[in-house]
PyMOL CGO cylinders between C-alpha atoms (Angstrom):
from pymol import cmd
from pymol.cgo import CYLINDER

trace = [
    CYLINDER, -0.12, -0.35, -0.39, 1.21, 2.76, -1.49, 0.3, 1, 1, 1, 1, 1, 1,
    CYLINDER, 1.21, 2.76, -1.49, 1.17, 5.41, 2.24, 0.3, 1, 1, 1, 1, 1, 1,
    CYLINDER, 1.17, 5.41, 2.24, -0.35, 9.11, 1.86, 0.3, 1, 1, 1, 1, 1, 1,
    CYLINDER, -0.35, 9.11, 1.86, 1.68, 11.17, 4.19, 0.3, 1, 1, 1, 1, 1, 1,
    CYLINDER, 1.68, 11.17, 4.19, -0.05, 12.97, 7.10, 0.3, 1, 1, 1, 1, 1, 1,
    CYLINDER, -0.05, 12.97, 7.10, -3.77, 12.80, 8.55, 0.3, 1, 1, 1, 1, 1, 1,
    CYLINDER, -3.77, 12.80, 8.55, -4.53, 15.35, 11.60, 0.3, 1, 1, 1, 1, 1, 1,
    CYLINDER, -4.53, 15.35, 11.60, -7.78, 14.73, 12.76, 0.3, 1, 1, 1, 1, 1, 1,
    CYLINDER, -7.78, 14.73, 12.76, -8.85, 17.61, 15.66, 0.3, 1, 1, 1, 1, 1, 1,
    CYLINDER, -8.85, 17.61, 15.66, -12.20, 16.55, 17.39, 0.3, 1, 1, 1, 1, 1, 1,
    CYLINDER, -12.20, 16.55, 17.39, -14.56, 18.65, 20.04, 0.3, 1, 1, 1, 1, 1, 1,
    CYLINDER, -14.56, 18.65, 20.04, -17.41, 20.42, 20.23, 0.3, 1, 1, 1, 1, 1, 1,
    CYLINDER, -17.41, 20.42, 20.23, -16.64, 24.08, 18.78, 0.3, 1, 1, 1, 1, 1, 1,
    CYLINDER, -16.64, 24.08, 18.78, -20.13, 24.99, 21.09, 0.3, 1, 1, 1, 1, 1, 1,
    CYLINDER, -20.13, 24.99, 21.09, -18.68, 23.97, 24.26, 0.3, 1, 1, 1, 1, 1, 1,
    CYLINDER, -18.68, 23.97, 24.26, -15.97, 26.91, 24.34, 0.3, 1, 1, 1, 1, 1, 1,
    CYLINDER, -15.97, 26.91, 24.34, -12.38, 25.38, 24.94, 0.3, 1, 1, 1, 1, 1, 1,
    CYLINDER, -12.38, 25.38, 24.94, -13.65, 22.01, 23.63, 0.3, 1, 1, 1, 1, 1, 1,
    CYLINDER, -13.65, 22.01, 23.63, -14.24, 23.35, 19.55, 0.3, 1, 1, 1, 1, 1, 1,
    CYLINDER, -14.24, 23.35, 19.55, -9.74, 23.81, 20.05, 0.3, 1, 1, 1, 1, 1, 1,
    CYLINDER, -9.74, 23.81, 20.05, -9.41, 20.45, 17.79, 0.3, 1, 1, 1, 1, 1, 1,
    CYLINDER, -9.41, 20.45, 17.79, -11.91, 21.36, 14.64, 0.3, 1, 1, 1, 1, 1, 1,
    CYLINDER, -11.91, 21.36, 14.64, -10.30, 24.84, 15.09, 0.3, 1, 1, 1, 1, 1, 1,
    CYLINDER, -10.30, 24.84, 15.09, -6.73, 24.27, 14.14, 0.3, 1, 1, 1, 1, 1, 1,
    CYLINDER, -6.73, 24.27, 14.14, -8.25, 21.45, 11.52, 0.3, 1, 1, 1, 1, 1, 1,
    CYLINDER, -8.25, 21.45, 11.52, -10.19, 25.54, 9.91, 0.3, 1, 1, 1, 1, 1, 1,
    CYLINDER, -10.19, 25.54, 9.91, -7.05, 26.86, 10.17, 0.3, 1, 1, 1, 1, 1, 1,
    CYLINDER, -7.05, 26.86, 10.17, -4.83, 24.20, 9.09, 0.3, 1, 1, 1, 1, 1, 1,
    CYLINDER, -4.83, 24.20, 9.09, -7.51, 23.65, 5.84, 0.3, 1, 1, 1, 1, 1, 1,
    CYLINDER, -7.51, 23.65, 5.84, -6.94, 27.64, 5.08, 0.3, 1, 1, 1, 1, 1, 1,
    CYLINDER, -6.94, 27.64, 5.08, -2.17, 27.03, 4.50, 0.3, 1, 1, 1, 1, 1, 1,
    CYLINDER, -2.17, 27.03, 4.50, -3.06, 24.10, 1.77, 0.3, 1, 1, 1, 1, 1, 1,
    CYLINDER, -3.06, 24.10, 1.77, -0.31, 22.32, 2.07, 0.3, 1, 1, 1, 1, 1, 1,
    CYLINDER, -0.31, 22.32, 2.07, 0.52, 19.19, 0.04, 0.3, 1, 1, 1, 1, 1, 1,
    CYLINDER, 0.52, 19.19, 0.04, 0.55, 15.84, 1.89, 0.3, 1, 1, 1, 1, 1, 1,
    CYLINDER, 0.55, 15.84, 1.89, -1.47, 16.68, 4.49, 0.3, 1, 1, 1, 1, 1, 1,
    CYLINDER, -1.47, 16.68, 4.49, -5.48, 15.52, 5.21, 0.3, 1, 1, 1, 1, 1, 1,
    CYLINDER, -5.48, 15.52, 5.21, -6.97, 17.39, 7.44, 0.3, 1, 1, 1, 1, 1, 1,
    CYLINDER, -6.97, 17.39, 7.44, -10.92, 16.11, 8.80, 0.3, 1, 1, 1, 1, 1, 1,
    CYLINDER, -10.92, 16.11, 8.80, -12.55, 16.70, 12.61, 0.3, 1, 1, 1, 1, 1, 1,
    CYLINDER, -12.55, 16.70, 12.61, -15.75, 16.05, 13.97, 0.3, 1, 1, 1, 1, 1, 1,
    CYLINDER, -15.75, 16.05, 13.97, -17.35, 16.18, 17.67, 0.3, 1, 1, 1, 1, 1, 1,
    CYLINDER, -17.35, 16.18, 17.67, -15.87, 13.14, 18.76, 0.3, 1, 1, 1, 1, 1, 1,
    CYLINDER, -15.87, 13.14, 18.76, -13.76, 9.55, 17.34, 0.3, 1, 1, 1, 1, 1, 1,
    CYLINDER, -13.76, 9.55, 17.34, -15.02, 6.40, 15.86, 0.3, 1, 1, 1, 1, 1, 1,
    CYLINDER, -15.02, 6.40, 15.86, -15.22, 3.14, 14.81, 0.3, 1, 1, 1, 1, 1, 1,
    CYLINDER, -15.22, 3.14, 14.81, -14.61, 4.87, 11.53, 0.3, 1, 1, 1, 1, 1, 1,
    CYLINDER, -14.61, 4.87, 11.53, -11.88, 6.89, 11.80, 0.3, 1, 1, 1, 1, 1, 1,
    CYLINDER, -11.88, 6.89, 11.80, -9.59, 3.83, 12.13, 0.3, 1, 1, 1, 1, 1, 1,
    CYLINDER, -9.59, 3.83, 12.13, -10.36, 2.85, 8.21, 0.3, 1, 1, 1, 1, 1, 1,
    CYLINDER, -10.36, 2.85, 8.21, -9.68, 6.28, 7.42, 0.3, 1, 1, 1, 1, 1, 1,
    CYLINDER, -9.68, 6.28, 7.42, -6.40, 6.67, 9.27, 0.3, 1, 1, 1, 1, 1, 1,
    CYLINDER, -6.40, 6.67, 9.27, -5.04, 3.53, 7.04, 0.3, 1, 1, 1, 1, 1, 1,
    CYLINDER, -5.04, 3.53, 7.04, -2.18, 3.93, 5.15, 0.3, 1, 1, 1, 1, 1, 1,
    CYLINDER, -2.18, 3.93, 5.15, -0.73, 6.93, 5.90, 0.3, 1, 1, 1, 1, 1, 1,
    CYLINDER, -0.73, 6.93, 5.90, 2.59, 7.75, 7.46, 0.3, 1, 1, 1, 1, 1, 1,
    CYLINDER, 2.59, 7.75, 7.46, 1.80, 9.86, 10.27, 0.3, 1, 1, 1, 1, 1, 1,
    CYLINDER, 1.80, 9.86, 10.27, -1.12, 10.78, 11.42, 0.3, 1, 1, 1, 1, 1, 1,
    CYLINDER, -1.12, 10.78, 11.42, -1.92, 13.51, 14.38, 0.3, 1, 1, 1, 1, 1, 1,
    CYLINDER, -1.92, 13.51, 14.38, -4.84, 13.34, 16.45, 0.3, 1, 1, 1, 1, 1, 1,
    CYLINDER, -4.84, 13.34, 16.45, -6.25, 17.18, 17.81, 0.3, 1, 1, 1, 1, 1, 1,
    CYLINDER, -6.25, 17.18, 17.81, -8.02, 17.93, 20.61, 0.3, 1, 1, 1, 1, 1, 1,
    CYLINDER, -8.02, 17.93, 20.61, -8.69, 19.94, 24.37, 0.3, 1, 1, 1, 1, 1, 1,
    CYLINDER, -8.69, 19.94, 24.37, -7.68, 19.51, 27.39, 0.3, 1, 1, 1, 1, 1, 1,
    CYLINDER, -7.68, 19.51, 27.39, -8.68, 20.36, 30.98, 0.3, 1, 1, 1, 1, 1, 1,
    CYLINDER, -8.68, 20.36, 30.98, -5.76, 18.74, 32.26, 0.3, 1, 1, 1, 1, 1, 1,
    CYLINDER, -5.76, 18.74, 32.26, -3.03, 19.47, 29.47, 0.3, 1, 1, 1, 1, 1, 1,
    CYLINDER, -3.03, 19.47, 29.47, 0.44, 20.97, 30.94, 0.3, 1, 1, 1, 1, 1, 1,
    CYLINDER, 0.44, 20.97, 30.94, -0.05, 24.58, 29.33, 0.3, 1, 1, 1, 1, 1, 1,
    CYLINDER, -0.05, 24.58, 29.33, -0.03, 25.49, 26.71, 0.3, 1, 1, 1, 1, 1, 1,
    CYLINDER, -0.03, 25.49, 26.71, -0.19, 22.06, 25.41, 0.3, 1, 1, 1, 1, 1, 1,
    CYLINDER, -0.19, 22.06, 25.41, 1.41, 18.48, 24.82, 0.3, 1, 1, 1, 1, 1, 1,
    CYLINDER, 1.41, 18.48, 24.82, 2.24, 16.57, 22.09, 0.3, 1, 1, 1, 1, 1, 1,
    CYLINDER, 2.24, 16.57, 22.09, 3.28, 12.87, 22.02, 0.3, 1, 1, 1, 1, 1, 1,
    CYLINDER, 3.28, 12.87, 22.02, 3.53, 9.54, 20.63, 0.3, 1, 1, 1, 1, 1, 1,
    CYLINDER, 3.53, 9.54, 20.63, 1.04, 7.62, 21.39, 0.3, 1, 1, 1, 1, 1, 1,
    CYLINDER, 1.04, 7.62, 21.39, 0.34, 3.05, 20.85, 0.3, 1, 1, 1, 1, 1, 1,
    CYLINDER, 0.34, 3.05, 20.85, -2.26, 1.45, 20.41, 0.3, 1, 1, 1, 1, 1, 1,
    CYLINDER, -2.26, 1.45, 20.41, -3.89, 0.76, 23.45, 0.3, 1, 1, 1, 1, 1, 1,
    CYLINDER, -3.89, 0.76, 23.45, -4.37, -3.16, 24.83, 0.3, 1, 1, 1, 1, 1, 1,
    CYLINDER, -4.37, -3.16, 24.83, -8.08, -3.05, 24.98, 0.3, 1, 1, 1, 1, 1, 1,
    CYLINDER, -8.08, -3.05, 24.98, -10.57, -1.46, 22.44, 0.3, 1, 1, 1, 1, 1, 1,
    CYLINDER, -10.57, -1.46, 22.44, -12.87, 0.75, 24.88, 0.3, 1, 1, 1, 1, 1, 1,
    CYLINDER, -12.87, 0.75, 24.88, -15.84, 2.35, 23.83, 0.3, 1, 1, 1, 1, 1, 1,
    CYLINDER, -15.84, 2.35, 23.83, -17.83, 5.35, 26.05, 0.3, 1, 1, 1, 1, 1, 1,
    CYLINDER, -17.83, 5.35, 26.05, -20.53, 6.70, 25.48, 0.3, 1, 1, 1, 1, 1, 1,
    CYLINDER, -20.53, 6.70, 25.48, -18.56, 10.27, 24.48, 0.3, 1, 1, 1, 1, 1, 1,
    CYLINDER, -18.56, 10.27, 24.48, -15.85, 8.25, 22.40, 0.3, 1, 1, 1, 1, 1, 1,
    CYLINDER, -15.85, 8.25, 22.40, -12.94, 6.05, 21.47, 0.3, 1, 1, 1, 1, 1, 1,
    CYLINDER, -12.94, 6.05, 21.47, -9.80, 6.97, 22.27, 0.3, 1, 1, 1, 1, 1, 1,
    CYLINDER, -9.80, 6.97, 22.27, -7.26, 7.72, 19.95, 0.3, 1, 1, 1, 1, 1, 1,
    CYLINDER, -7.26, 7.72, 19.95, -5.29, 4.35, 21.27, 0.3, 1, 1, 1, 1, 1, 1,
    CYLINDER, -5.29, 4.35, 21.27, -8.20, 2.31, 20.46, 0.3, 1, 1, 1, 1, 1, 1,
    CYLINDER, -8.20, 2.31, 20.46, -8.18, 3.86, 17.04, 0.3, 1, 1, 1, 1, 1, 1,
    CYLINDER, -8.18, 3.86, 17.04, -4.95, 3.02, 15.83, 0.3, 1, 1, 1, 1, 1, 1,
    CYLINDER, -4.95, 3.02, 15.83, -5.41, -0.55, 17.41, 0.3, 1, 1, 1, 1, 1, 1,
    CYLINDER, -5.41, -0.55, 17.41, -8.08, -1.00, 15.76, 0.3, 1, 1, 1, 1, 1, 1,
    CYLINDER, -8.08, -1.00, 15.76, -6.71, 0.01, 12.42, 0.3, 1, 1, 1, 1, 1, 1,
    CYLINDER, -6.71, 0.01, 12.42, -3.98, -2.58, 13.46, 0.3, 1, 1, 1, 1, 1, 1,
    CYLINDER, -3.98, -2.58, 13.46, -6.84, -5.12, 13.67, 0.3, 1, 1, 1, 1, 1, 1,
    CYLINDER, -6.84, -5.12, 13.67, -8.67, -4.37, 10.58, 0.3, 1, 1, 1, 1, 1, 1,
    CYLINDER, -8.67, -4.37, 10.58, -5.98, -3.01, 8.17, 0.3, 1, 1, 1, 1, 1, 1,
    CYLINDER, -5.98, -3.01, 8.17, -2.25, -4.95, 9.79, 0.3, 1, 1, 1, 1, 1, 1,
    CYLINDER, -2.25, -4.95, 9.79, -1.06, -1.94, 9.94, 0.3, 1, 1, 1, 1, 1, 1,
    CYLINDER, -1.06, -1.94, 9.94, -0.34, 0.94, 11.97, 0.3, 1, 1, 1, 1, 1, 1,
    CYLINDER, -0.34, 0.94, 11.97, 0.84, 4.69, 11.20, 0.3, 1, 1, 1, 1, 1, 1,
    CYLINDER, 0.84, 4.69, 11.20, 3.17, 6.88, 13.35, 0.3, 1, 1, 1, 1, 1, 1,
    CYLINDER, 3.17, 6.88, 13.35, 1.22, 8.23, 16.07, 0.3, 1, 1, 1, 1, 1, 1,
    CYLINDER, 1.22, 8.23, 16.07, 1.21, 11.09, 18.32, 0.3, 1, 1, 1, 1, 1, 1,
    CYLINDER, 1.21, 11.09, 18.32, -1.68, 13.47, 20.20, 0.3, 1, 1, 1, 1, 1, 1,
    CYLINDER, -1.68, 13.47, 20.20, -1.98, 17.33, 20.48, 0.3, 1, 1, 1, 1, 1, 1,
    CYLINDER, -1.98, 17.33, 20.48, -3.49, 18.44, 23.68, 0.3, 1, 1, 1, 1, 1, 1,
    CYLINDER, -3.49, 18.44, 23.68, -4.43, 21.97, 23.79, 0.3, 1, 1, 1, 1, 1, 1,
    CYLINDER, -4.43, 21.97, 23.79, -4.93, 22.81, 27.08, 0.3, 1, 1, 1, 1, 1, 1,
    CYLINDER, -4.93, 22.81, 27.08, -8.38, 24.37, 27.63, 0.3, 1, 1, 1, 1, 1, 1,
    CYLINDER, -8.38, 24.37, 27.63, -10.10, 25.86, 30.82, 0.3, 1, 1, 1, 1, 1, 1,
    CYLINDER, -10.10, 25.86, 30.82, -13.96, 26.87, 29.69, 0.3, 1, 1, 1, 1, 1, 1,
    CYLINDER, -13.96, 26.87, 29.69, -16.79, 24.06, 28.78, 0.3, 1, 1, 1, 1, 1, 1,
    CYLINDER, -16.79, 24.06, 28.78, -19.60, 26.06, 28.56, 0.3, 1, 1, 1, 1, 1, 1,
    CYLINDER, -19.60, 26.06, 28.56, -22.26, 25.33, 25.57, 0.3, 1, 1, 1, 1, 1, 1,
    CYLINDER, -22.26, 25.33, 25.57, -21.28, 28.77, 24.04, 0.3, 1, 1, 1, 1, 1, 1,
    CYLINDER, -21.28, 28.77, 24.04, -19.25, 29.49, 21.27, 0.3, 1, 1, 1, 1, 1, 1,
    CYLINDER, -19.25, 29.49, 21.27, -15.61, 30.74, 20.87, 0.3, 1, 1, 1, 1, 1, 1,
    CYLINDER, -15.61, 30.74, 20.87, -12.38, 30.44, 22.93, 0.3, 1, 1, 1, 1, 1, 1,
    CYLINDER, -12.38, 30.44, 22.93, -11.57, 31.57, 26.36, 0.3, 1, 1, 1, 1, 1, 1,
    CYLINDER, -11.57, 31.57, 26.36, -8.94, 34.64, 27.08, 0.3, 1, 1, 1, 1, 1, 1,
    CYLINDER, -8.94, 34.64, 27.08, -6.10, 31.82, 27.49, 0.3, 1, 1, 1, 1, 1, 1,
    CYLINDER, -6.10, 31.82, 27.49, -7.09, 29.00, 25.55, 0.3, 1, 1, 1, 1, 1, 1,
    CYLINDER, -7.09, 29.00, 25.55, -6.63, 31.67, 22.64, 0.3, 1, 1, 1, 1, 1, 1,
    CYLINDER, -6.63, 31.67, 22.64, -2.96, 31.87, 23.60, 0.3, 1, 1, 1, 1, 1, 1,
    CYLINDER, -2.96, 31.87, 23.60, -2.54, 28.19, 23.44, 0.3, 1, 1, 1, 1, 1, 1,
    CYLINDER, -2.54, 28.19, 23.44, -4.02, 27.40, 20.56, 0.3, 1, 1, 1, 1, 1, 1,
    CYLINDER, -4.02, 27.40, 20.56, -1.55, 29.88, 18.94, 0.3, 1, 1, 1, 1, 1, 1,
    CYLINDER, -1.55, 29.88, 18.94, 1.19, 28.20, 20.04, 0.3, 1, 1, 1, 1, 1, 1,
    CYLINDER, 1.19, 28.20, 20.04, 0.12, 25.02, 19.48, 0.3, 1, 1, 1, 1, 1, 1,
    CYLINDER, 0.12, 25.02, 19.48, -0.99, 26.03, 16.09, 0.3, 1, 1, 1, 1, 1, 1,
    CYLINDER, -0.99, 26.03, 16.09, 3.14, 27.12, 15.21, 0.3, 1, 1, 1, 1, 1, 1,
    CYLINDER, 3.14, 27.12, 15.21, 4.11, 24.36, 17.26, 0.3, 1, 1, 1, 1, 1, 1,
    CYLINDER, 4.11, 24.36, 17.26, 1.92, 22.07, 14.69, 0.3, 1, 1, 1, 1, 1, 1,
    CYLINDER, 1.92, 22.07, 14.69, 2.96, 23.49, 11.61, 0.3, 1, 1, 1, 1, 1, 1,
    CYLINDER, 2.96, 23.49, 11.61, 7.14, 23.07, 12.55, 0.3, 1, 1, 1, 1, 1, 1,
    CYLINDER, 7.14, 23.07, 12.55, 6.07, 19.46, 13.03, 0.3, 1, 1, 1, 1, 1, 1,
    CYLINDER, 6.07, 19.46, 13.03, 4.28, 18.75, 9.96, 0.3, 1, 1, 1, 1, 1, 1,
    CYLINDER, 4.28, 18.75, 9.96, 7.47, 19.96, 7.64, 0.3, 1, 1, 1, 1, 1, 1,
    CYLINDER, 7.47, 19.96, 7.64, 9.30, 17.58, 9.97, 0.3, 1, 1, 1, 1, 1, 1,
    CYLINDER, 9.30, 17.58, 9.97, 7.22, 15.31, 8.89, 0.3, 1, 1, 1, 1, 1, 1,
    CYLINDER, 7.22, 15.31, 8.89, 6.58, 16.19, 4.96, 0.3, 1, 1, 1, 1, 1, 1,
    CYLINDER, 6.58, 16.19, 4.96, 10.67, 16.00, 5.57, 0.3, 1, 1, 1, 1, 1, 1,
    CYLINDER, 10.67, 16.00, 5.57, 11.25, 12.32, 6.80, 0.3, 1, 1, 1, 1, 1, 1,
    CYLINDER, 11.25, 12.32, 6.80, 8.96, 11.39, 4.24, 0.3, 1, 1, 1, 1, 1, 1,
    CYLINDER, 8.96, 11.39, 4.24, 10.74, 12.48, 1.72, 0.3, 1, 1, 1, 1, 1, 1,
    CYLINDER, 10.74, 12.48, 1.72, 13.92, 11.07, 3.38, 0.3, 1, 1, 1, 1, 1, 1,
    CYLINDER, 13.92, 11.07, 3.38, 12.37, 7.81, 3.11, 0.3, 1, 1, 1, 1, 1, 1,
    CYLINDER, 12.37, 7.81, 3.11, 11.14, 8.31, -0.30, 0.3, 1, 1, 1, 1, 1, 1,
    CYLINDER, 11.14, 8.31, -0.30, 14.86, 8.95, -1.48, 0.3, 1, 1, 1, 1, 1, 1,
]
cmd.load_cgo(trace, "trace")
């Protein structure tokens, strides 16, 4: 299978203040028109996302977090030992585990967790979350550039 490079998936609810950080990152990233990346967003991760990430070299899940370090945390994740489903969503670790079960491969996967503060039913980010958004977005652009460079090195 020919790899498709980078898949960036933001999830969260923009109608619940800082919970919208993930989808807002995707909205801004889509305006950049960076070749080699695919973007998507939704309220939560679902079973279908295991199929969507298959074939990519790198996957980055972006989400708001109530307990991430400020302004954000970024780290590689591995498949979970057990696939869990909740009424909220699947975890990123469960999505990549299911991808491995279905497709026999797991892309190099990361989570960008952006620190949020306000979760009320209201559209728009809190002031502190806006600052964290800006820092996380700049960081993500650098990481995407690094990943695209690694992809080119693998090809040559």
